[in-house]
N, C-alpha and C positions, 0 to 999 in steps of 0.2 A: 276400549274406548277411544278416539283417535287422539284427546287431547293425553299430557301426564297426569297419572292420577295424582290428586291431592291428598295423603295420608298422615293421618293421624294416631298417636297413641295412647289411648288411655289407661291409667295404671291409679288404684286404688291404694294406699297406703297408709300403715298406722305402724308407728314406730320403728322405722326402717330407718333412719340414720346412718347403718353400715351397709348398707348395698343402694340404698336410692339413689346416689352421686353416678358409681357406675354401669346400674344400669337409662339411668336416662343418657349419660353419653353417648352407649357404644346404641340405645333406640336410634338414637338421630343421624346415627348413620343411616337408620334403614328408612325411617319416615319424616315428613315436613316439620311435622311439630310432635312436642308430648306434651300431655295435659297430665297431673298428677292432683286425685283427690288425697287431700290430707284429714283424715277420720279419726279428730282429734288427737292428732299424738303429740306425745307429752315430751318428745327431743328435737333435735335438730332436721327434721325430716322433710317439712314445709322451705325451708332454710336454704337448705341446701341442693333441692329441688329448683326452686325460684333461683340461686346462682348460680345454676348451671343452663339456664334456658328453657325450662318449663315454664308454662302456665301451669298456675295453681292455683287451686280453690278450697278453702278451707272448712271442716265443720269444726265446730265450738266444741263439741264432745263427740266421743266414739260411738258410733250408730250402726257399724257395721260394714260387711263388704258390701254387700247386695246393695243398702245404701249410698253407698261413696260410689261403688258402679256405677251407678244409674246417673247419682250427680255429676259426676264428671262426662258422662255421655250424654247429659243435658247441657253441660256448658259448651263443649265443644263443637256444640250446632252453630254456632256464630261463626264459626270457621268455614262451613260448607265442605265438607272433608266427601271424598270420593268413596274412602273406605278407613274402616275404624279399628285398631287392633287393640286386643286388652292382654293386658299382662298381671302377674303378680307382682312385687314390688320388694318380695324376699329375695331374689337370686337366684330362682328356680331354675325361671324360664333365657334360655339362651337368645338375644334379637336378633343373633344370626339365624334363627329361624323364620324371622320375619315375611323374608320373601318368596317363603315356600307356601306360608298363608294366606300369602296375598293373590298369589298367583293366578287359582281359580277365580277369584271374582274379577280379576281386570282383565281375564278370558272368559267372563260372562259366563261361567258354569257354575258358579254355586252364589246365592245372598249370604250364608254363616260358612266360613270353616272351623274347625276344632282341630285345634293341634292334640296329637295324640301318642299317648304313652305305649300302647299297646297293639299299632300296624307295624307292618314288616318296614322296616327302615328306621323303627324308632330305637331312644338311648335310653335307659334311667338305670340309677341305679339306689335304685328308694330300698331301704331299710326292710327286711321281711316283715315284720308284723306291720309297719304301712303299707306294705302290697298286698299285704294278707287284705286289711281293713280296705283300700277301695275297693278291690275287688266283690268284695260282699257290697258294699256302697255301689256300682256298678250294676252289678244283676238287680239290684233293683230299681236302679234307679234309670236302666234302659226299658223296662216297661213301661215307665212313665211318660218315655220317647220313640216307644213303639219298635227301639232296636236301631235305630238310624245310625248312632252313633259306638263305639266301643268304649271310649273312653269320657262318659256324662260330667267327670268335677274339673275338667282341663278350664283352666282361667289363663290357657294360652290360644286366643279365640283371633277369629276376623270378620270385620260385618260389613254389606255393604250399606253403605248411607242412609237408603232409602226402608231400613228397617227398624234404624234405630227408634223410631216413634212406636212403633207394633212393640218392640222386647221392652221398651220401658211401660209396659202393662207389669209385668213382673212386678209380684210384690214382695220376695222375699229380702227382707233383712240381713241377713246372714249368709254364712255360709251354700246355702240353699239357691243361691240366686243361679248356678251355672246352670242343675238341673232343671229349675222353672223356665229358664232361657229354653233348652230343648223344646220343652214340650209345649210352649208356646210358638217355637218353630214350626215344631210338624203339626200341631192343631192348625199354623196358619198356610202350609203349604210352601213354606219356605222351602228351598232347596240349599239340603247341608250335606258338605263332606267331611270326610277326616284327611289327613295327612299326617305325616310322622314327625317328630321331634325329636331335639333330647332335652332330659331333663334331670336336673341335679340336686342331691340332697348332702352330698357328703361336703362338710365343710361349711355350711350354712350354720348358723348360730341356732338355729329355730325357725321351721317353715307353717307352726300355727301358733297365735296366740291362747288356744283356745284346749282343754282338755280334752285329748283324740277319743275318749268317750262319749263326750257330751256331742263335738261334733261329730263325731259319726252317729250317733242317733237323728241329730239338726237333720240332717242329708236325710237318712233314710225316713225320717217324719216327713218332709218335704217331698220325699218321690212319693210315699204311700199316699200323703194327704191329694197330690194330681192322680195318682191312679184311681182313687176315691172320686174326686170334682168328678173326673172323665166318663164313668161309666157307675154310676150311684146305686142303678138299679140291679143293675149284675154285680155287682162286688157287696153289697148291701142287702137289696130288695130281696133275691134271690134266699140269701142264707135265712134272713128275715121272715119271708113267709117259709122256710121249712122246717124252721123253729118253731114257729106257731102252727103247724100242723101236726107236728113232733108232741107239741104241748095238747092240742086238743086229741089225739090217739092215746093220751097217757089219762089223759082225764075219763075219758068214755070208758077207759080199762079200768081207772079208779072206781067208777061208780057202780061199773060192772060188778068186779072184785068184791065190792064191801054190800051189795046187792044179794052173793052168793054165800060168803061168807061170816059176814056181820064185823067183816076185821078190817078196820082204816090204815091202811100202808102209808105210813109220812114219809118214806125213801121215795117213792111211787107219786103224792102229792107235791112235795118237795121239785122233782124234776119237772110236774106238771105245770107249776108256779113257774119258775125259773124258766123254761123253756117258752109259756106264753108272754113273758115280760120280757125279754131274752130278742124274741120274734118280734113281739109288738115293737119295740124301739129302736129296732135296725130298721124295721119295713116302714113307720111315719120317718126317722131320718133319712133314709133314702131318697123318696118323696120330696121332702124339703128341699133334699138338697140336688136333685133334680130340677126342681121350683128355682131354685138360687142359681143353676148352674145356666139352665134355659133365661133368666132373666138379665144375666150379666151378659151371655150372648148378645141378646136384642140390643141393649144400652152400648153396646160396644160397638155394634153394626151401626147404630146412628148418629 
């Protein structure tokens, strides 16, 4: 870019009065403007951010990270930025890493940059249970993003402004927004790269407002939904067809065996009915999802 790029940071925040002030001040060293979406906080998050120079947009009630992020991205369009950086508000992301995120986009080498905890040069002090959970979620989520990045759950990212409208197509209301963004980016041929960042957890009061089991279930559920939506005939239709064939086969065997022995096998009958029922449901569901996906793609193009 010939002229100096206008860089804006977008921060979704919910009850983060302990960390939002420091984060806004540090981010302002590396970006031109900071936009905070206060997601229905019950504390002084919005007031602190506003007093320190951030542009603040408020939700009247807590609506989830995904909604808050979309609100912030929509709000900052009025600034006509060249690059947008997103960060979590709990203090785990070090704003010193912003220049590293910006570099590939400013050089014209990427449309989306993900700050990663799992590439060479990264630093993290994640506790064992969290690290284990993240690796499990990442192993599932990478399939929805076709494995383009290793850290699918990082909220420390940078985007070229030209892709913001595309990313606003994401529908996730909660923490699944990062997984869905990657799936949308890959599906639309965006150039996605990963750069190392430093992420800290020690000393932070709480890095998630939700039960970790529910949090993980939400992320895995989102990843599985995206995978199934992309290839419903393969992931649902094929197993459905196989179960249907199994049900027909066991049904034929059941009738043959009864004809020979006059003994009606209840276990075989249950297997037959179960296989036919599940196979039919899966196959019909795959056809419906396939039709919905195609219609959605057609509508989006229009």
